[in-house]
C-alpha positions as CSV (number, residue, x, y, z in Angstrom):
1,M,0.1,-0.3,0.3
2,D,1.1,3.6,-0.8
3,A,3.1,5.3,2.3
4,V,5.1,7.9,3.3
5,E,8.2,7.2,5.7
6,L,9.8,9.7,7.9
7,R,13.5,9.6,8.8
8,T,15.8,11.7,10.9
9,T,19.5,12.2,11.3
10,D,19.6,10.7,14.5
11,G,17.5,7.6,13.8
12,A,13.8,8.1,14.2
13,R,11.6,7.0,12.2
14,A,8.1,6.9,10.8
15,T,5.8,5.2,8.4
16,V,2.0,6.6,7.6
17,L,-0.3,5.0,5.2
18,L,-2.2,6.9,2.5
19,Q,-5.0,5.1,3.2
20,G,-6.8,6.6,6.4
21,G,-3.7,8.7,7.1
22,H,-3.1,6.1,9.4
23,L,0.3,5.8,11.2
24,L,1.8,2.8,11.3
25,S,4.9,2.8,12.9
26,W,6.9,4.7,15.4
27,V,10.4,4.1,16.1
28,P,12.1,6.9,18.2
29,A,15.5,7.9,18.1
30,G,18.2,5.0,20.2
31,A,14.6,3.1,20.7
32,D,12.7,0.0,19.4
33,E,9.3,0.4,18.1
34,Q,6.4,1.8,19.8
35,L,3.1,0.9,17.9
36,F,1.3,-2.2,18.1
37,V,0.0,-4.2,14.4
38,S,-1.7,-7.3,14.6
39,E,-0.2,-9.7,12.5
40,K,-3.6,-10.8,11.0
41,S,-4.6,-7.0,9.8
42,A,-6.2,-6.5,6.9
43,F,-4.3,-4.4,4.2
44,A,-6.5,-3.6,1.9
45,P,-8.5,-1.0,0.0
46,E,-11.7,0.4,2.6
47,R,-10.7,-2.0,5.0
48,P,-9.2,-1.1,8.4
49,V,-6.0,-1.7,9.8
50,R,-5.9,-3.4,12.9
51,G,-3.1,-1.4,15.1
52,G,-0.7,2.1,14.8
53,V,-2.9,5.0,15.1
54,P,-6.6,5.0,13.3
55,V,-8.0,8.1,12.7
56,V,-11.5,8.5,13.8
57,F,-14.0,10.5,12.5
58,P,-16.7,11.8,12.4
59,Q,-18.4,9.2,14.8
60,F,-16.8,7.2,17.7
61,A,-17.4,3.7,17.5
62,A,-21.1,3.3,17.4
63,R,-22.3,6.3,18.5
64,G,-23.8,7.1,15.4
65,P,-25.3,6.2,12.3
66,L,-22.0,5.6,10.3
67,T,-20.2,2.7,10.3
68,Q,-18.1,1.9,13.1
69,H,-15.3,5.0,14.0
70,G,-16.8,6.5,11.1
71,F,-15.1,6.7,7.3
72,A,-11.8,8.9,7.6
73,R,-9.7,5.3,8.5
74,V,-10.5,3.8,5.0
75,K,-10.2,6.8,2.7
76,P,-7.3,7.6,0.4
77,W,-5.7,10.7,1.8
78,Q,-3.6,12.9,-0.4
79,L,0.2,14.0,0.8
80,V,0.1,17.3,1.1
81,M,3.7,17.4,2.6
82,A,6.5,15.8,3.2
83,E,10.0,17.1,5.0
84,Q,13.3,16.6,6.6
85,G,14.7,19.1,8.9
86,H,17.7,19.3,11.0
87,D,16.8,17.0,13.5
88,D,13.1,16.0,12.4
89,A,11.0,15.1,9.9
90,T,7.4,16.4,9.1
91,A,4.0,14.5,6.8
92,V,1.3,16.2,6.3
93,M,-2.0,14.4,4.7
94,R,-5.1,15.8,3.9
95,L,-8.9,14.1,3.4
96,T,-11.5,16.1,1.7
97,D,-15.3,15.4,1.1
98,D,-16.6,14.0,-1.7
99,A,-19.8,12.5,-3.6
100,N,-19.0,9.0,-1.6
101,T,-18.5,11.2,1.8
102,R,-21.3,13.1,1.5
103,L,-23.8,10.2,0.9
104,L,-22.7,9.3,4.2
105,W,-22.3,12.6,5.8
106,P,-24.3,15.6,4.1
107,H,-21.2,18.4,5.3
108,A,-18.2,19.6,3.1
109,F,-15.2,19.2,5.4
110,A,-10.9,18.9,4.8
111,L,-9.4,17.1,7.6
112,E,-6.2,17.0,7.7
113,L,-3.3,14.9,10.0
114,K,0.6,16.2,10.7
115,V,3.2,13.8,11.5
116,H,6.0,15.3,13.5
117,I,8.5,13.3,14.9
118,C,12.1,14.8,16.6
119,G,14.3,12.4,18.7
120,K,12.2,10.5,21.3
121,A,8.6,12.7,20.4
122,L,5.8,11.9,18.5
123,T,3.5,14.8,18.0
124,L,0.2,13.5,15.7
125,T,-2.1,17.0,14.9
126,L,-5.5,16.5,14.1
127,S,-7.2,19.0,12.0
128,C,-10.9,20.0,10.8
129,L,-12.4,22.5,8.8
130,N,-16.1,23.1,8.1
131,R,-15.6,24.4,4.1
132,G,-19.4,24.4,3.8
133,A,-22.2,27.2,4.5
134,A,-23.6,25.5,7.2
135,P,-22.5,24.4,11.0
136,F,-21.7,20.3,11.7
137,D,-20.7,18.8,14.5
138,F,-18.4,15.4,14.7
139,A,-16.7,13.2,17.3
140,C,-13.0,12.4,16.8
141,A,-10.1,10.4,18.1
142,L,-6.6,9.5,17.7
143,H,-6.9,5.6,18.2
144,T,-3.4,5.2,19.8
145,Y,-2.4,1.4,19.9
146,L,1.1,1.0,22.3
147,R,2.8,-2.0,21.5
148,L,3.9,-3.9,24.8
149,D,5.7,-7.0,25.9
150,D,3.4,-8.2,28.6
151,L,0.3,-6.4,29.5
152,R,0.3,-7.5,33.3
153,H,3.4,-5.2,33.9
154,C,2.0,-2.1,32.5
155,S,0.5,0.8,34.2
156,V,-1.4,4.6,33.3
157,Q,-0.6,6.9,35.8
158,G,-2.8,10.4,35.7
159,L,-6.4,9.4,36.1
160,N,-7.1,9.8,39.4
161,G,-10.3,11.4,40.3
162,L,-11.5,11.7,36.5
163,R,-15.4,10.1,36.0
164,Y,-15.5,7.6,33.0
165,W,-17.9,5.4,31.2
166,D,-17.2,1.7,31.4
167,S,-18.2,0.7,28.2
168,V,-17.8,-3.0,29.5
169,E,-20.3,-3.1,32.9
170,L,-22.5,0.4,30.8
171,L,-22.0,2.6,33.8
172,E,-20.5,5.3,34.7
173,K,-18.1,5.4,37.8
174,A,-15.1,7.7,39.3
175,E,-11.3,6.8,39.2
176,A,-10.0,6.3,42.4
177,D,-6.7,5.0,42.1
178,D,-3.5,6.8,41.7
179,V,-2.4,4.0,39.4
180,L,-4.4,2.3,36.7
181,M,-3.2,-1.8,36.0
182,P,-5.2,-2.5,32.7
183,E,-6.7,-6.3,32.9
184,G,-8.5,-6.9,29.7
185,N,-11.3,-6.4,28.9
186,I,-11.0,-3.1,29.4
187,D,-12.8,-0.2,27.7
188,R,-13.4,3.1,29.3
189,I,-13.8,6.9,28.1
190,Y,-12.3,9.5,30.7
191,R,-14.1,12.4,31.1
192,G,-12.0,16.0,30.9
193,L,-8.3,15.1,31.2
194,G,-6.4,18.0,32.2
195,Q,-3.1,16.7,32.6
196,A,-0.4,14.3,31.2
197,L,-0.6,10.8,31.4
198,L,2.5,8.4,32.3
199,F,2.2,4.9,30.6
200,C,5.3,2.9,32.2
201,E,5.5,-1.0,31.4
202,K,8.4,-3.1,33.5
203,Q,11.1,-4.5,31.2
204,D,13.7,-7.2,32.0
205,S,16.8,-4.7,31.2
206,S,15.1,-0.7,32.1
207,D,11.7,0.5,32.7
208,R,9.7,1.5,29.9
209,K,7.9,5.2,30.0
210,L,5.9,7.4,28.0
211,V,4.4,10.6,28.8
212,I,1.3,11.1,26.8
213,E,-0.4,14.5,26.7
214,Q,-3.1,16.1,24.6
215,R,-4.7,19.1,23.7
216,G,-7.9,20.1,21.8
217,F,-8.9,16.4,23.3
218,D,-11.2,16.6,26.0
219,D,-11.4,12.8,26.7
220,V,-8.8,9.9,26.6
221,V,-9.8,6.3,26.1
222,I,-8.4,3.4,27.3
223,W,-9.0,0.0,25.7
224,N,-8.0,-3.7,25.7
225,P,-10.3,-6.0,23.9
226,G,-9.3,-9.2,26.8
227,A,-8.9,-12.8,25.5
228,Q,-12.6,-13.7,24.8
229,K,-12.9,-10.6,22.4
230,C,-9.2,-10.8,21.3
231,A,-9.7,-14.8,19.6
232,A,-13.2,-13.5,18.6
233,M,-12.5,-10.6,15.8
234,A,-10.9,-11.6,12.7
235,D,-7.8,-9.3,12.2
236,M,-6.2,-10.2,15.6
237,Q,-4.8,-13.3,16.7
238,A,-5.8,-14.9,20.0
239,G,-3.7,-13.8,22.7
240,E,-2.2,-10.7,20.6
241,Q,-4.7,-8.4,23.9
242,E,-1.3,-9.4,25.8
243,H,1.1,-7.1,23.7
244,M,-1.1,-4.1,23.0
245,L,-3.0,-1.5,24.7
246,C,-4.9,1.6,23.3
247,I,-4.7,4.9,25.4
248,E,-6.7,7.1,22.6
249,A,-7.3,11.0,22.7
250,A,-11.0,11.8,21.9
251,N,-13.6,13.8,21.7
252,I,-16.6,12.0,22.5
253,F,-19.0,13.3,25.1
254,Q,-18.7,16.7,23.8
255,R,-18.9,16.8,20.3
256,I,-16.9,19.6,17.7
257,Q,-19.4,22.5,16.8
258,L,-17.8,24.2,13.7
259,E,-19.7,27.0,12.0
260,A,-19.3,28.0,8.6
261,G,-15.2,28.4,7.7
262,T,-14.1,27.4,11.0
263,S,-11.7,25.1,12.3
264,W,-10.4,23.1,15.0
265,S,-7.5,21.5,15.6
266,G,-6.3,19.0,18.6
267,S,-3.0,17.3,19.2
268,Q,-1.5,14.1,21.1
269,T,2.2,13.9,21.6
270,L,4.2,11.1,22.8
271,T,7.4,11.4,24.3
272,L,9.8,8.0,25.0
273,L,11.5,9.1,28.3
């Protein structure tokens, strides 16, 4: 499939598929692959990739009339710009409405994803412009899949005190723990994240730590399908749930409202410590 590969002088690199504007791989300088992609993922036209960072737009999950997570993640995007600086690299991809998208969602829009790598940091910036004459609203997310050695050795800090919707138990709750130790099947949408998260994984040689920051996104999703759901998924192998965790920057509860001619932008930055 058509893709853009970014490289920096210090060895950082990233790969972005033009289908879906989909970040497939991110390797920080001097480090290993940070993103999970299932070995059974479909790489085919109009089929979503299981892993990396899918772009969710204009609907999250099944919260609306469209297909799961909307159409942006399976549409062909255009490469607007790719360049390498002294110690960084950037690519910008764009998706605009056409006759097919307007049959699904009757609005004129321009969606852009900017991928920027520098040293041990990755920043993804998603922007949307209302190109039409009428207002519209949308949900969106950067559906980031982190690659793990072992889910049982992972934790997430920074969620304490936040209210969340538990999509497994279908209940609203409040996070009471300073450190979340994810166990499969976990599917939570936390509201109003106002600080950075710290993802930690205990490894044999040294602990892996990622600082995860988001701007313009109010919610964060923590997701792992668990063993039973993973085994039933056509695009995941049994047992792969032990090697992935999604930490997604999102706007779900408060959809983005755009008047004609206005735009919105949100970003997620991952920094390997």
